[in-house]
Backbone atoms as SQL, in Angstrom:
CREATE TABLE atoms (id INTEGER PRIMARY KEY, chain TEXT, resi INTEGER, resn TEXT, atom TEXT, x REAL, y REAL, z REAL);
INSERT INTO atoms VALUES
  (1, 'A', 1, 'MET', 'N', -17.468, -22.591, -48.485),
  (2, 'A', 1, 'MET', 'CA', -15.909, -22.418, -48.515),
  (3, 'A', 1, 'MET', 'C', -15.658, -20.932, -47.629),
  (4, 'A', 2, 'TYR', 'N', -16.478, -20.158, -47.759),
  (5, 'A', 2, 'TYR', 'CA', -16.479, -18.985, -46.879),
  (6, 'A', 2, 'TYR', 'C', -16.542, -19.360, -45.260),
  (7, 'A', 3, 'LYS', 'N', -17.688, -19.621, -45.492),
  (8, 'A', 3, 'LYS', 'CA', -18.058, -20.394, -44.091),
  (9, 'A', 3, 'LYS', 'C', -16.584, -21.047, -43.342),
  (10, 'A', 4, 'VAL', 'N', -16.042, -21.889, -43.968),
  (11, 'A', 4, 'VAL', 'CA', -14.544, -22.599, -43.633),
  (12, 'A', 4, 'VAL', 'C', -13.649, -21.230, -42.806),
  (13, 'A', 5, 'ILE', 'N', -13.725, -20.726, -44.023),
  (14, 'A', 5, 'ILE', 'CA', -12.196, -19.237, -43.683),
  (15, 'A', 5, 'ILE', 'C', -13.239, -18.526, -42.448),
  (16, 'A', 6, 'VAL', 'N', -13.903, -18.284, -42.445),
  (17, 'A', 6, 'VAL', 'CA', -14.705, -16.814, -41.367),
  (18, 'A', 6, 'VAL', 'C', -14.513, -18.285, -40.237),
  (19, 'A', 7, 'PHE', 'N', -14.694, -19.948, -39.994),
  (20, 'A', 7, 'PHE', 'CA', -14.777, -20.535, -38.926),
  (21, 'A', 7, 'PHE', 'C', -13.715, -20.155, -38.163),
  (22, 'A', 8, 'LEU', 'N', -12.036, -20.689, -39.009),
  (23, 'A', 8, 'LEU', 'CA', -11.071, -20.765, -38.802),
  (24, 'A', 8, 'LEU', 'C', -10.836, -19.253, -38.434),
  (25, 'A', 9, 'LEU', 'N', -11.052, -18.050, -38.795),
  (26, 'A', 9, 'LEU', 'CA', -10.669, -16.915, -38.740),
  (27, 'A', 9, 'LEU', 'C', -11.394, -16.990, -37.496),
  (28, 'A', 10, 'LEU', 'N', -12.259, -17.144, -36.899),
  (29, 'A', 10, 'LEU', 'CA', -12.868, -16.963, -35.577),
  (30, 'A', 10, 'LEU', 'C', -12.326, -17.783, -34.464),
  (31, 'A', 11, 'VAL', 'N', -11.763, -18.746, -34.554),
  (32, 'A', 11, 'VAL', 'CA', -10.625, -19.860, -34.186),
  (33, 'A', 11, 'VAL', 'C', -9.747, -18.765, -33.830),
  (34, 'A', 12, 'ALA', 'N', -9.379, -18.690, -34.708),
  (35, 'A', 12, 'ALA', 'CA', -7.781, -17.593, -34.314),
  (36, 'A', 12, 'ALA', 'C', -7.607, -16.535, -34.115),
  (37, 'A', 13, 'LEU', 'N', -8.676, -15.945, -33.823),
  (38, 'A', 13, 'LEU', 'CA', -9.121, -14.975, -32.804),
  (39, 'A', 13, 'LEU', 'C', -9.094, -15.521, -31.164),
  (40, 'A', 14, 'VAL', 'N', -9.936, -16.072, -31.604),
  (41, 'A', 14, 'VAL', 'CA', -10.517, -16.535, -29.732),
  (42, 'A', 14, 'VAL', 'C', -8.918, -17.177, -29.052),
  (43, 'A', 15, 'VAL', 'N', -8.280, -17.921, -29.818),
  (44, 'A', 15, 'VAL', 'CA', -7.183, -18.507, -29.453),
  (45, 'A', 15, 'VAL', 'C', -6.839, -17.554, -29.187),
  (46, 'A', 16, 'THR', 'N', -6.067, -15.983, -30.128),
  (47, 'A', 16, 'THR', 'CA', -5.745, -15.093, -29.574),
  (48, 'A', 16, 'THR', 'C', -5.915, -14.583, -28.558),
  (49, 'A', 17, 'VAL', 'N', -7.458, -14.100, -27.762),
  (50, 'A', 17, 'VAL', 'CA', -7.815, -13.426, -26.984),
  (51, 'A', 17, 'VAL', 'C', -7.295, -14.503, -26.091),
  (52, 'A', 18, 'VAL', 'N', -7.647, -15.455, -26.015),
  (53, 'A', 18, 'VAL', 'CA', -7.564, -16.467, -24.492),
  (54, 'A', 18, 'VAL', 'C', -5.951, -16.717, -24.364),
  (55, 'A', 19, 'TYR', 'N', -4.292, -16.201, -25.166),
  (56, 'A', 19, 'TYR', 'CA', -3.576, -16.611, -24.744),
  (57, 'A', 19, 'TYR', 'C', -3.336, -14.936, -24.296),
  (58, 'A', 20, 'ALA', 'N', -3.223, -14.046, -24.852),
  (59, 'A', 20, 'ALA', 'CA', -2.762, -12.647, -24.342),
  (60, 'A', 20, 'ALA', 'C', -3.527, -12.536, -23.320),
  (61, 'A', 21, 'GLU', 'N', -4.770, -13.069, -22.828),
  (62, 'A', 21, 'GLU', 'CA', -4.888, -12.898, -21.364),
  (63, 'A', 21, 'GLU', 'C', -4.845, -14.077, -20.506),
  (64, 'A', 22, 'LEU', 'N', -3.956, -14.945, -20.772),
  (65, 'A', 22, 'LEU', 'CA', -3.850, -15.848, -20.069),
  (66, 'A', 22, 'LEU', 'C', -1.724, -15.284, -19.437),
  (67, 'A', 23, 'LEU', 'N', -1.602, -14.921, -20.876),
  (68, 'A', 23, 'LEU', 'CA', -0.097, -14.140, -20.749),
  (69, 'A', 23, 'LEU', 'C', -0.239, -12.717, -19.737),
  (70, 'A', 24, 'PHE', 'N', -0.968, -11.861, -19.457),
  (71, 'A', 24, 'PHE', 'CA', -1.342, -10.978, -18.936),
  (72, 'A', 24, 'PHE', 'C', -1.571, -11.604, -17.486),
  (73, 'A', 25, 'GLN', 'N', -2.184, -12.084, -17.291),
  (74, 'A', 25, 'GLN', 'CA', -2.156, -12.457, -16.174),
  (75, 'A', 25, 'GLN', 'C', -0.915, -13.122, -15.180),
  (76, 'A', 26, 'PHE', 'N', -0.337, -14.061, -16.174),
  (77, 'A', 26, 'PHE', 'CA', 0.889, -14.407, -15.527),
  (78, 'A', 26, 'PHE', 'C', 1.520, -13.570, -16.247),
  (79, 'A', 27, 'SER', 'N', 1.980, -12.482, -16.549),
  (80, 'A', 27, 'SER', 'CA', 3.329, -12.078, -16.358),
  (81, 'A', 27, 'SER', 'C', 3.989, -11.493, -15.482),
  (82, 'A', 28, 'LYS', 'N', 5.013, -11.134, -14.996),
  (83, 'A', 28, 'LYS', 'CA', 5.272, -11.003, -13.863),
  (84, 'A', 28, 'LYS', 'C', 5.550, -8.933, -13.475),
  (85, 'A', 29, 'THR', 'N', 5.177, -8.941, -14.941),
  (86, 'A', 29, 'THR', 'CA', 5.999, -7.263, -15.554),
  (87, 'A', 29, 'THR', 'C', 4.869, -6.222, -14.624),
  (88, 'A', 30, 'TYR', 'N', 4.063, -6.633, -13.160),
  (89, 'A', 30, 'TYR', 'CA', 2.881, -5.809, -12.580),
  (90, 'A', 30, 'TYR', 'C', 3.600, -4.087, -12.350),
  (91, 'A', 31, 'PRO', 'N', 2.746, -2.720, -12.786),
  (92, 'A', 31, 'PRO', 'CA', 3.639, -1.469, -12.736),
  (93, 'A', 31, 'PRO', 'C', 4.445, -1.767, -11.276),
  (94, 'A', 32, 'ALA', 'N', 3.453, -1.976, -10.273),
  (95, 'A', 32, 'ALA', 'CA', 3.598, -1.792, -8.700),
  (96, 'A', 32, 'ALA', 'C', 3.938, -2.481, -8.005),
  (97, 'A', 33, 'SER', 'N', 4.527, -2.769, -6.851),
  (98, 'A', 33, 'SER', 'CA', 4.551, -4.193, -5.631),
  (99, 'A', 33, 'SER', 'C', 3.829, -3.538, -4.210),
  (100, 'A', 34, 'VAL', 'N', 3.631, -4.213, -3.883),
  (101, 'A', 34, 'VAL', 'CA', 2.394, -3.896, -2.831),
  (102, 'A', 34, 'VAL', 'C', 2.953, -5.173, -1.523),
  (103, 'A', 35, 'THR', 'N', 4.010, -4.818, -0.314),
  (104, 'A', 35, 'THR', 'CA', 4.418, -5.345, 0.676),
  (105, 'A', 35, 'THR', 'C', 3.223, -5.398, 1.866),
  (106, 'A', 36, 'VAL', 'N', 2.809, -6.168, 2.638),
  (107, 'A', 36, 'VAL', 'CA', 2.337, -5.786, 4.049),
  (108, 'A', 36, 'VAL', 'C', 2.752, -6.551, 5.593),
  (109, 'A', 37, 'ASP', 'N', 3.405, -5.432, 6.057),
  (110, 'A', 37, 'ASP', 'CA', 3.725, -5.838, 7.249),
  (111, 'A', 37, 'ASP', 'C', 2.990, -5.103, 9.185),
  (112, 'A', 38, 'ASP', 'N', 2.469, -6.058, 9.158),
  (113, 'A', 38, 'ASP', 'CA', 2.051, -4.930, 10.443),
  (114, 'A', 38, 'ASP', 'C', 0.536, -4.740, 10.153),
  (115, 'A', 39, 'ASN', 'N', -0.088, -5.120, 9.602),
  (116, 'A', 39, 'ASN', 'CA', -0.683, -4.082, 8.905),
  (117, 'A', 39, 'ASN', 'C', -1.191, -2.777, 8.601),
  (118, 'A', 40, 'LEU', 'N', 0.690, -2.862, 8.087),
  (119, 'A', 40, 'LEU', 'CA', 0.956, -1.528, 7.213),
  (120, 'A', 40, 'LEU', 'C', 1.457, -1.892, 5.591),
  (121, 'A', 41, 'TYR', 'N', 0.025, -1.157, 4.886),
  (122, 'A', 41, 'TYR', 'CA', 0.381, -1.247, 3.403),
  (123, 'A', 41, 'TYR', 'C', 1.716, -0.814, 2.846),
  (124, 'A', 42, 'THR', 'N', 2.527, -1.466, 1.834),
  (125, 'A', 42, 'THR', 'CA', 3.277, -0.231, 1.426),
  (126, 'A', 42, 'THR', 'C', 2.833, -0.693, -0.195),
  (127, 'A', 43, 'PHE', 'N', 2.547, 0.455, -1.257),
  (128, 'A', 43, 'PHE', 'CA', 2.437, 0.551, -2.139),
  (129, 'A', 43, 'PHE', 'C', 3.753, 1.250, -3.144),
  (130, 'A', 44, 'THR', 'N', 4.852, 0.291, -3.306),
  (131, 'A', 44, 'THR', 'CA', 6.046, 1.001, -4.774),
  (132, 'A', 44, 'THR', 'C', 5.489, 0.967, -5.916),
  (133, 'A', 45, 'LEU', 'N', 6.123, 1.632, -6.866),
  (134, 'A', 45, 'LEU', 'CA', 5.370, 2.156, -7.823),
  (135, 'A', 45, 'LEU', 'C', 7.384, 1.593, -8.695),
  (136, 'A', 46, 'LEU', 'N', 7.012, 0.485, -9.435),
  (137, 'A', 46, 'LEU', 'CA', 8.159, -0.130, -10.302),
  (138, 'A', 46, 'LEU', 'C', 8.497, 0.985, -11.043),
  (139, 'A', 47, 'ASN', 'N', 9.953, 1.202, -11.244),
  (140, 'A', 47, 'ASN', 'CA', 10.349, 1.683, -12.546),
  (141, 'A', 47, 'ASN', 'C', 10.306, 0.774, -13.982),
  (142, 'A', 48, 'PRO', 'N', 9.973, 1.057, -14.632),
  (143, 'A', 48, 'PRO', 'CA', 10.037, 0.502, -16.247),
  (144, 'A', 48, 'PRO', 'C', 11.450, 0.136, -16.215),
  (145, 'A', 49, 'THR', 'N', 12.186, 0.650, -16.973),
  (146, 'A', 49, 'THR', 'CA', 13.499, 0.952, -17.199),
  (147, 'A', 49, 'THR', 'C', 14.128, -0.531, -16.519),
  (148, 'A', 50, 'THR', 'N', 14.208, -0.403, -14.911),
  (149, 'A', 50, 'THR', 'CA', 14.040, -1.067, -14.157),
  (150, 'A', 50, 'THR', 'C', 13.931, -2.719, -14.459),
  (151, 'A', 51, 'GLN', 'N', 12.392, -2.793, -14.804),
  (152, 'A', 51, 'GLN', 'CA', 11.793, -3.954, -14.773),
  (153, 'A', 51, 'GLN', 'C', 12.498, -4.224, -16.091),
  (154, 'A', 52, 'ALA', 'N', 12.441, -3.958, -17.572),
  (155, 'A', 52, 'ALA', 'CA', 12.809, -4.655, -18.166),
  (156, 'A', 52, 'ALA', 'C', 14.180, -5.138, -18.446),
  (157, 'A', 53, 'VAL', 'N', 15.116, -4.483, -17.731),
  (158, 'A', 53, 'VAL', 'CA', 16.339, -4.848, -17.662),
  (159, 'A', 53, 'VAL', 'C', 16.208, -6.109, -16.697),
  (160, 'A', 54, 'ALA', 'N', 15.407, -5.892, -15.841),
  (161, 'A', 54, 'ALA', 'CA', 15.568, -7.433, -14.871),
  (162, 'A', 54, 'ALA', 'C', 15.111, -8.926, -15.872),
  (163, 'A', 55, 'LEU', 'N', 14.240, -8.191, -16.690),
  (164, 'A', 55, 'LEU', 'CA', 13.610, -9.521, -17.846),
  (165, 'A', 55, 'LEU', 'C', 14.308, -9.615, -19.155),
  (166, 'A', 56, 'GLY', 'N', 15.257, -9.072, -19.120),
  (167, 'A', 56, 'GLY', 'CA', 16.061, -8.892, -20.280),
  (168, 'A', 56, 'GLY', 'C', 15.805, -8.430, -21.598),
  (169, 'A', 57, 'ILE', 'N', 15.188, -7.118, -21.299),
  (170, 'A', 57, 'ILE', 'CA', 14.380, -6.352, -22.492),
  (171, 'A', 57, 'ILE', 'C', 15.552, -5.311, -22.429),
  (172, 'A', 58, 'ASP', 'N', 15.623, -5.611, -24.110),
  (173, 'A', 58, 'ASP', 'CA', 16.736, -3.553, -24.423),
  (174, 'A', 58, 'ASP', 'C', 15.165, -3.161, -24.397),
  (175, 'A', 59, 'LEU', 'N', 15.668, -2.001, -24.219),
  (176, 'A', 59, 'LEU', 'CA', 14.778, -0.580, -25.106),
  (177, 'A', 59, 'LEU', 'C', 15.448, 0.186, -25.380);
């Protein structure tokens, strides 16, 4: 019985980690944006409040 419970907990942990990793990789809430124009790199930090408003999140 304990082996089944431990196995189910392990499966739940693996599924949670994989889901969180995919959610992080595919989310559009990156802290910065980079634009490349004619070998000129522009690195702009994004305002978290602006990002939250754009995503419809109440702070």
